[in-house]
C-alpha positions, 0 to 999 in steps of 0.5 A: 311659325318659323322662318323656314316654314314661311320659305316652305309654304312660299315655295310650294305656292310658287312651284305649285307641286310638293316635288319641285318644292322639295327639289328646290329646297333639297328637302323631302315630300314628307318633309315640306308636306309636315311644315305645312300641316304644323302651320294649318294645325297652329292657326287651325286653317287649311292653307292649301286646297290638295284636291288636284295635282297643283297644289293651290291656296285656299281663300283663308290660305291666300291671306295667310299667305299675303301675311308670310310674304310681308314677314318673309320680305322683311326677314333674313337668315343669316349663317355664320361660321367662326373658329375659336382663335380669335375673340368673339367680342368684336363680333357680339357688338356688330350683331347687335348692330344687326339685331337693332337694324334687322329685327325679324333676322334669325342668325345661326352662329356655328362655332367651330374647331380648328379649320370647320368655318372654312370647310363650312364655306366649302360645303355652302353651309353657311354665308359667311365664316370667321376664321384663321386664313392661309394663303394656300386657301386661295387655291381652294375655291373663289373666296373674296375674304377681308383681313380683321386682325391676327391670332397666336396659338401657344403650346401650354401646359398645367404644372399639376403635368409637369415641370416646363424646365425639363421639357427642352426639346420636342422628342421630349413631349413625347414623355407627356400625353398630348390634347389636340382639337380634332381635324377637319375634313380639309385635305392640308389639315392633319396631325402634322399640325400639332405637337402629337404624343407617342404616349397618349392623345385626347382629342375632342371639337370643342376648345373650351373642353380642351382649355378645361382638360389642359386645366387639369393637368391630362396633357399638353396642347396647342390653344388660342393664346387669348383663351388662356391669358388670365390663367397665364398670368395666374399661372395656373398654365404655363407656356412652353419653349423648345429649342429645336421647334417653334411652339407658336402660330400666328396667323390672320383672321379673315372673313371669308365668303365664295365669290359667287355667293351673294349677300343679302342686306343683312349678311352685307351689313354684317360684313361691312359693319365687321370690317369698319369695327 
């Protein structure tokens, strides 16, 4: 039994038909029908009387439904998207508090690349996003945001690939392959936000794959500083400095949600706790 199955059953009982429930949940009627059938098979009971157009609970279904409502009242699903530009440790600490206060809640964490967290908020796929924030984002939607910390993205490479003393200006980057995170569909996000190479480019959606490729000497790339601080200290990666361009990007990390989206008790607890932390 999953929370989603209980939500489906609840909506069918509330609206009376598969079509109405499917429209409300933005799902197909066969998907809802299959969800209920799986519940019936799992507990070996018939939940719904399907003999009439308007679906009704069977006597055993009514008993099950009362239990399902209690479960739904004590549980909530919270969807959080985050970008890799910050250290996730603080979020983990807050999630531990949430787990202790709301043991029945289902948490969905969506790790992104570049500005994926913002993209998920724009598309209404998550309740809360945590990611890089720039003032131009204010014009994209009506957001509620809260500053959390700062981030730094740096240009780095492995000594296996190059001697950093040989690279002094931007044009010399074209002598080496580059590695970058795949951009989102947001209008401002494009290759101009990085250091592309005319020689060869690798692109990935995963920042840890990006780091691994850089460590192997496959290319030069921009990467969050906190992810490679140890490697920089050990010398397995090195920072590049250019005389004609900035080689690092600093900015804010913010909590983000749409102003029209009202958080439930779990979401509000997470939001407040992360700010306090």
